[in-house]
C-alpha positions as CSV (number, residue, x, y, z in Angstrom):
1,M,-21.5,40.3,59.9
2,Q,-21.8,37.0,61.6
3,T,-25.6,37.1,61.5
4,E,-25.5,37.8,57.7
5,Y,-23.1,34.9,57.1
6,A,-25.3,32.6,59.1
7,A,-28.4,33.6,57.2
8,A,-26.6,33.0,53.9
9,R,-25.8,29.5,54.9
10,V,-29.4,28.4,55.7
11,P,-29.9,25.1,53.9
12,P,-32.2,25.5,50.9
13,L,-35.7,24.1,51.0
14,I,-35.7,21.1,48.6
15,D,-38.6,19.1,47.3
16,V,-38.5,16.0,45.1
17,V,-41.0,15.3,42.3
18,V,-41.4,11.8,41.0
19,P,-43.8,11.3,38.0
20,A,-44.8,7.7,37.8
21,C,-47.0,5.4,35.8
22,N,-47.0,1.7,36.7
23,H,-43.6,1.9,38.2
24,A,-44.3,0.2,41.6
25,D,-41.1,-1.9,41.6
26,S,-38.6,0.8,40.6
27,L,-40.4,3.4,42.6
28,S,-40.0,1.4,45.8
29,T,-36.2,1.3,45.2
30,L,-36.0,5.0,44.4
31,L,-38.0,6.1,47.4
32,G,-35.9,3.9,49.7
33,A,-32.7,5.5,48.5
34,L,-33.6,9.2,48.7
35,P,-31.5,11.5,51.0
36,Y,-34.4,12.5,53.2
37,R,-32.2,14.4,55.7
38,I,-31.9,17.2,53.1
39,L,-35.4,17.1,51.8
40,R,-38.6,18.8,52.9
41,S,-41.0,16.5,51.0
42,V,-41.3,13.9,48.2
43,V,-44.3,14.2,45.9
44,V,-45.2,11.3,43.6
45,V,-47.5,12.2,40.8
46,D,-49.4,9.1,39.7
47,R,-50.2,9.2,36.0
48,G,-53.2,6.8,36.2
49,S,-51.3,3.7,37.3
50,T,-53.0,0.3,37.4
51,D,-50.4,-1.3,39.6
52,R,-49.4,-0.5,43.3
53,T,-47.6,2.7,42.4
54,A,-49.7,5.0,44.6
55,E,-49.7,2.5,47.5
56,V,-46.0,2.1,47.4
57,A,-45.6,5.9,47.4
58,R,-47.9,6.4,50.4
59,D,-46.3,3.6,52.3
60,A,-42.9,5.3,51.9
61,G,-44.4,8.6,53.3
62,A,-44.6,10.4,49.9
63,L,-47.5,12.8,49.1
64,V,-49.4,11.3,46.2
65,L,-51.0,13.6,43.6
66,R,-53.0,12.3,40.6
67,E,-52.7,13.4,37.0
68,P,-54.4,10.7,34.9
69,N,-55.2,12.9,31.9
70,G,-51.8,13.7,30.4
71,G,-48.2,12.5,30.0
72,Y,-45.0,13.1,31.8
73,G,-45.2,16.9,31.4
74,A,-48.7,17.1,32.8
75,A,-47.4,15.3,35.9
76,C,-44.6,17.8,36.3
77,L,-47.0,20.7,35.8
78,R,-49.4,19.3,38.4
79,A,-46.5,19.2,41.0
80,Q,-45.5,22.7,40.1
81,A,-49.0,23.9,40.7
82,H,-49.1,22.1,44.0
83,F,-45.9,23.9,45.2
84,S,-47.0,27.2,43.9
85,G,-50.0,27.0,46.3
86,L,-48.0,26.4,49.4
87,P,-47.4,29.1,52.1
88,R,-43.6,28.7,51.4
89,V,-42.5,27.6,48.0
90,P,-39.4,25.5,47.6
91,D,-36.0,26.9,46.8
92,I,-35.1,23.9,44.7
93,I,-37.2,21.2,43.0
94,V,-35.6,18.0,41.9
95,F,-37.4,16.0,39.2
96,V,-36.6,12.3,39.1
97,A,-38.5,9.9,36.8
98,A,-39.7,6.8,38.6
99,D,-37.7,4.5,36.4
100,R,-34.4,6.1,37.5
101,P,-33.9,4.7,41.0
102,A,-30.1,4.9,40.8
103,A,-30.4,8.7,40.6
104,A,-31.7,9.0,44.2
105,A,-28.2,8.9,45.7
106,A,-27.0,11.6,43.4
107,I,-29.5,14.3,44.6
108,P,-27.0,16.0,46.9
109,A,-24.6,16.4,43.9
110,L,-27.5,17.7,41.8
111,V,-28.4,20.5,44.2
112,E,-24.9,21.4,45.2
113,P,-24.2,23.6,42.1
114,I,-27.4,25.5,42.9
115,A,-26.9,25.8,46.6
116,E,-23.2,26.6,46.6
117,R,-22.5,28.2,43.2
118,G,-25.8,29.9,42.3
119,M,-26.6,27.8,39.2
120,E,-30.3,27.8,38.2
121,L,-30.6,24.5,36.4
122,V,-28.6,21.3,36.8
123,L,-29.1,18.3,34.5
124,G,-28.2,14.8,35.6
125,I,-26.4,12.9,32.8
126,E,-26.3,9.1,33.0
127,S,-23.1,7.4,32.1
128,G,-23.0,5.1,29.1
129,R,-23.6,5.4,25.4
130,R,-26.4,7.8,24.3
131,R,-29.3,6.4,22.4
132,L,-29.5,7.6,18.7
133,G,-32.6,9.7,19.4
134,E,-30.9,11.5,22.3
135,Q,-27.8,12.1,20.2
136,L,-30.0,13.7,17.5
137,V,-31.7,16.0,20.0
138,T,-28.6,17.2,21.7
139,R,-26.9,17.9,18.3
140,L,-29.9,19.8,17.0
141,I,-30.0,22.0,20.1
142,D,-26.3,22.7,19.7
143,T,-26.8,23.6,16.0
144,V,-29.8,25.8,16.6
145,Y,-28.9,27.4,20.0
146,R,-25.1,26.9,20.2
147,H,-25.4,25.2,23.6
148,R,-24.0,21.7,24.0
149,W,-25.9,19.5,26.4
150,S,-24.4,16.1,27.0
151,G,-27.8,14.4,27.3
152,V,-31.5,14.9,27.8
153,G,-32.2,12.8,30.9
154,P,-35.3,13.4,33.0
155,V,-33.3,13.9,36.2
156,R,-32.7,17.6,37.0
157,A,-32.7,20.2,39.8
158,V,-34.0,23.7,39.2
159,R,-34.4,26.8,41.3
160,F,-38.2,27.3,41.8
161,P,-38.2,30.9,40.6
162,A,-36.3,29.8,37.5
163,L,-38.9,27.1,36.9
164,I,-41.7,29.6,37.0
165,A,-39.8,31.9,34.7
166,L,-39.4,29.2,32.1
167,G,-43.2,29.1,31.5
168,M,-43.3,25.4,30.9
169,S,-46.4,24.1,29.0
170,D,-45.7,20.7,27.4
171,R,-48.0,18.0,28.9
172,S,-46.4,15.1,27.2
173,D,-42.9,13.5,26.7
174,G,-41.5,16.7,25.2
175,W,-41.3,18.4,28.6
176,D,-37.7,17.4,29.3
177,V,-36.4,19.0,26.1
178,E,-38.8,22.0,26.3
179,M,-37.1,22.9,29.7
180,L,-33.6,22.7,28.1
181,V,-34.5,24.8,25.1
182,R,-36.3,27.4,27.2
183,A,-33.4,27.5,29.7
184,V,-30.9,28.3,26.9
185,R,-33.2,30.9,25.3
186,L,-33.8,32.6,28.7
187,G,-30.0,32.6,29.5
188,L,-30.2,30.5,32.7
189,S,-27.0,29.5,34.3
190,C,-26.8,25.7,33.8
191,D,-24.6,22.8,34.8
192,E,-24.4,19.0,34.5
193,V,-23.5,16.3,36.9
194,A,-22.8,12.6,36.2
195,L,-25.3,10.0,37.3
196,P,-25.0,6.2,37.6
197,L,-26.6,4.3,34.7
198,D,-30.0,2.8,35.1
199,E,-30.0,-0.1,32.6
200,D,-33.8,-0.5,32.5
201,R,-34.5,3.1,31.8
202,E,-37.3,3.8,29.2
203,A,-36.6,5.6,26.0
204,K,-38.9,8.5,25.1
205,P,-40.1,9.4,21.6
206,I,-38.3,12.3,20.1
207,G,-41.1,13.8,18.0
208,R,-42.2,16.4,20.6
209,A,-38.5,17.1,21.4
210,I,-37.7,18.1,17.9
211,L,-40.9,20.1,17.7
212,H,-39.9,22.2,20.7
213,I,-36.4,22.8,19.3
214,L,-37.7,24.1,16.0
215,R,-40.7,26.0,17.3
216,H,-38.7,28.0,19.8
217,A,-36.1,28.7,17.1
218,T,-38.7,30.6,15.1
219,T,-40.0,32.7,18.0
220,R,-38.5,35.9,19.3
């Protein structure tokens, strides 16, 4: 019995993915604040940067992958393929956009619901007022799927088997919303945690997000 309990308490294998494009300044801050004691690795996917993004990542000890032909989603899919090819895949992947350095300190809170309560997807929600586009997306998801997300931020933790089961395909800025819609349709157990606000965060276009919401609503 004691052996079974000890096995159940083995810390999960956690990897962090940071898609980045010309984010050398914010990336340096983010990488410096990560809780490395609980992480196996940090992978920065360089989306064709022309600044020092890749150099900053390597200097911080991160593995740098390159994905110059695609958007944010392509970078996330590149990292997923990398982990799928490892001898041991991660238990949990944490996705953090390079312009969200304040989220680094919240990673333990993001993975806790997965490691301790069996959640499959945990979304990090920044404090502060939601942009109009984000409000529209969350309301539309609620209307179509009867699931109320508080936001659509790019910071989230997900069990690796759940990520594979989602069958993600978007290679552009609709990747974040595609994940939320597919998670609801698949019936994943989901949670949210509060994140500190990054004032300089970039807003993403909502066209692809709305496309995913409506497209998945018409498929069975």
